[in-house]
C-alpha positions in Angstrom: 97.9 85.2 68.7 94.8 84.6 66.7 91.8 86.9 66.8 88.7 85.4 68.3 85.0 86.3 68.9 83.3 85.7 72.2 80.2 83.7 72.7 77.0 85.8 72.4 76.8 86.4 76.1 80.5 86.4 76.9 80.5 89.9 78.2 78.5 88.9 81.2 78.5 85.1 81.3 82.3 84.8 81.2 82.7 87.0 84.3 83.1 84.7 87.3 83.0 86.4 90.6 85.0 84.1 92.9 85.4 84.5 96.7 86.9 81.7 98.8 87.9 81.4 102.5 91.7 81.5 103.1 93.5 78.2 103.4 97.1 78.2 104.7 99.7 76.1 103.0 102.9 76.5 105.1 105.1 75.4 102.2 104.0 78.3 99.9 105.6 81.8 100.3 102.4 83.3 101.6 99.1 81.8 102.8 96.8 81.4 99.8 93.1 80.9 99.4 91.7 77.7 98.1 89.1 78.2 95.4 85.9 76.5 96.3 85.1 76.2 92.6 88.4 74.4 91.8 88.0 70.8 92.8 91.2 69.0 93.7 90.7 66.1 91.4 92.8 64.8 88.5 91.8 66.0 85.1 92.9 64.9 81.6 95.3 67.9 81.4 96.9 67.7 84.8 98.7 64.6 86.2 97.4 63.1 89.5 100.7 63.7 91.2 100.5 67.4 90.5 97.0 67.6 91.9 98.1 65.6 95.0 100.9 68.1 95.5 98.5 71.0 95.5 96.0 69.2 97.8 98.7 68.1 100.3 99.2 70.3 103.4 103.0 70.1 102.7 105.1 69.3 99.6 105.8 65.7 98.6 108.9 64.1 100.1 110.6 64.1 96.7 110.1 67.9 96.3 110.8 70.2 99.2 108.9 73.0 97.3 106.7 72.8 94.3 106.2 76.1 92.5 102.8 76.3 90.8 104.4 76.8 87.4 106.2 73.5 87.7 102.8 71.8 87.7 101.5 73.8 84.8 104.6 73.2 82.7 104.2 69.5 83.3 100.7 69.8 82.1 101.7 71.8 79.0 98.6 74.0 79.3 99.9 77.2 80.9 99.1 80.5 79.3 99.8 84.1 79.9 97.3 86.5 81.4 96.7 90.2 81.8 95.5 91.1 85.3 93.7 94.4 85.5 93.0 96.6 88.5 89.5 98.1 88.3 89.2 101.7 89.6 91.6 104.0 87.7 92.3 101.5 85.0 89.0 100.4 83.5 86.6 102.9 85.2 87.2 106.4 86.5 88.6 106.7 90.0 85.8 108.2 92.1 86.5 106.9 95.6 84.0 104.5 97.0 81.1 104.1 94.5 78.0 104.2 96.7 75.8 104.4 93.6 76.1 101.8 90.9 75.3 104.3 88.2 78.4 106.3 89.2 80.7 103.7 87.7 81.9 105.2 84.4 84.5 103.7 82.0 87.7 105.6 81.3 87.6 106.7 77.6 89.3 104.0 75.5 89.4 101.4 78.2 86.8 99.1 76.6 88.5 99.3 73.2 91.8 98.5 74.8 90.3 95.4 76.6 88.7 94.4 73.3 92.2 94.3 71.7 93.4 91.9 74.4 90.3 89.8 73.8 91.0 89.6 70.1 94.6 88.6 70.8 93.3 85.8 73.0 94.8 87.0 76.3 93.2 85.7 79.4 91.9 89.0 80.9 91.3 88.9 84.7 90.1 91.6 87.0 91.9 91.7 90.4 90.6 94.3 92.8 90.7 95.2 96.5 87.2 96.1 97.5 87.1 97.1 101.1 83.8 99.0 101.1 81.9 96.2 102.8 84.7 95.8 105.5 84.4 99.5 106.2 80.6 99.3 106.5 80.0 101.5 103.4 77.9 99.0 101.5 77.1 95.3 101.0 78.8 92.5 99.1 75.7 92.6 96.8 76.6 96.2 95.9 80.1 95.2 94.8 78.6 92.5 92.6 76.2 95.0 91.1 79.1 97.3 90.3 80.9 94.5 88.5 77.7 93.6 86.5 77.5 97.3 85.4 81.2 97.2 84.5 80.7 94.1 82.4 77.6 95.7 80.6 79.5 98.9 79.9 82.5 97.0 78.5 80.3 95.0 76.2 78.2 98.0 75.2 81.1 100.2 74.2 83.4 97.7 72.5 82.0 94.2 72.8 84.8 93.6 75.3 84.7 91.2 78.2 86.6 90.0 81.3 87.3 86.2 81.5 87.2 86.3 85.3 86.7 88.7 88.2 88.5 88.3 91.5 88.2 90.7 94.4 89.1 90.9 98.1 86.5 92.2 100.6 88.8 91.9 103.6 90.5 94.7 105.5 92.5 94.4 108.7 91.1 96.4 111.7 94.4 98.4 111.8 93.6 99.6 108.3 90.0 100.6 109.0 88.1 97.2 108.8 85.2 97.4 111.2 82.7 94.8 110.0 83.6 91.6 111.9 82.9 89.3 108.8 85.6 91.1 106.8 87.9 92.8 109.4 90.9 90.5 109.0 94.2 90.0 107.2 93.8 88.2 103.8 96.2 86.6 101.4 93.9 87.9 98.7 94.4 91.6 99.5 96.9 93.2 97.2 99.9 93.3 97.3 99.6 89.7 98.6 99.4 87.2 95.7 96.4 85.2 96.7 94.1 86.4 93.9 96.8 85.7 91.2 97.7 82.3 92.6 94.0 81.3 92.8 93.4 82.5 89.2 96.5 80.8 88.0 95.4 77.5 89.5 91.8 77.7 88.3 92.7 78.8 84.8 96.1 77.2 84.0 98.0 80.5 83.9 101.8 81.1 83.9 102.3 84.1 86.2 105.9 84.5 85.0 104.6 85.4 81.5 101.7 87.5 82.7 101.2 91.2 83.2 99.6 93.3 85.9 98.2 96.7 84.9 97.3 99.1 87.8 97.4 102.7 88.9 98.8 102.0 92.4 102.1 101.0 93.9 100.4 98.0 95.4 99.5 96.8 91.9 103.2 96.9 91.0 104.2 95.2 94.2 101.6 92.5 93.5 103.1 91.9 90.0 106.6 91.6 91.4 105.6 89.4 94.3 104.0 87.0 91.9 106.9 87.0 89.4 104.8 88.9 86.8 105.5 92.2 84.9 104.0 95.3 86.4 102.7 98.3 84.3 101.7 101.5 86.0 99.1 103.6 84.2 98.9 107.3 84.8 95.1 107.3 85.0 93.6 107.1 88.5 96.3 107.5 91.1 99.2 106.7 88.7 100.6 110.2 88.4 100.4 110.7 92.2 102.3 107.5 92.7 105.0 108.6 90.3 105.2 112.0 92.0 105.5 110.4 95.5 102.2 111.8 96.7 100.4 108.5 97.1 101.3 105.2 98.8 105.0 104.6 98.5 107.8 104.7 95.8 107.4 102.0 93.1 109.5 100.6 90.4 107.1 99.6 87.6 108.5 97.7 84.6 106.7 100.2 82.3 104.7 103.3 82.7 101.7 104.0 80.3 99.4 106.9 79.8 96.4 104.7 80.0 95.2 101.1 79.3 95.4 101.5 75.6 99.1 102.4 75.7 99.7 99.6 78.2 98.1 97.1 75.8 100.4 98.3 73.0 103.4 97.8 75.3 102.3 94.3 76.2 102.0 93.5 72.5 105.6 94.5 71.9 107.0 92.9 75.1 105.2 89.6 74.4 106.7 89.2 70.9 
């Protein structure tokens, strides 16, 4: 992959915070959200028939199921991505961040992300953010945290995220108490909604992509989407490996931190 330089304001301007209401397509493995910012209209890179298949409530008669990657391969524009969890991967795990200033990067994380930028990987944040559903703070607070994250990444290494996706929803059975967000969501990891939405919006091939996280649910997300899952020991990673947090997991690789994960990705993608 060729090295590249971002536009002057890429560290902030390229970070798209996207939230969409869920839309159920019965013919997909799980209900998936429909991106409000992704118009279902033909483009020069995607044949109208493929667009129609996505827009239809059920698959065309000639195709009982249409996997998203079939569409992208027809278009010839699919690319691989690195999906990154936030807390414990990019910034220090500190529980629920009630103060924006408490968000601090893990040493070396910005430099590792910069390496991915230079190698022209599509770098996408995917994060469960249930604070608003629990009544801890507002959606605006989550957005402020992501703005700080972007500023810190740029300040330390001129690194940037190409897109930011997060899920605010949390079922009542798991602690969701704010009616607006107290619900099941296809976007909440380990469900694949955020990855499917990102893949559709940015022409990504999930089968060639990587998910880097510190939780078993991140690895489950990777495998549910057909991607490669890398567990980092920062954050909750060591606790997951020791069986003290969440549930047993079978990552495709284990890395000390994001820097080591990036080196592993570079070798695996050759």
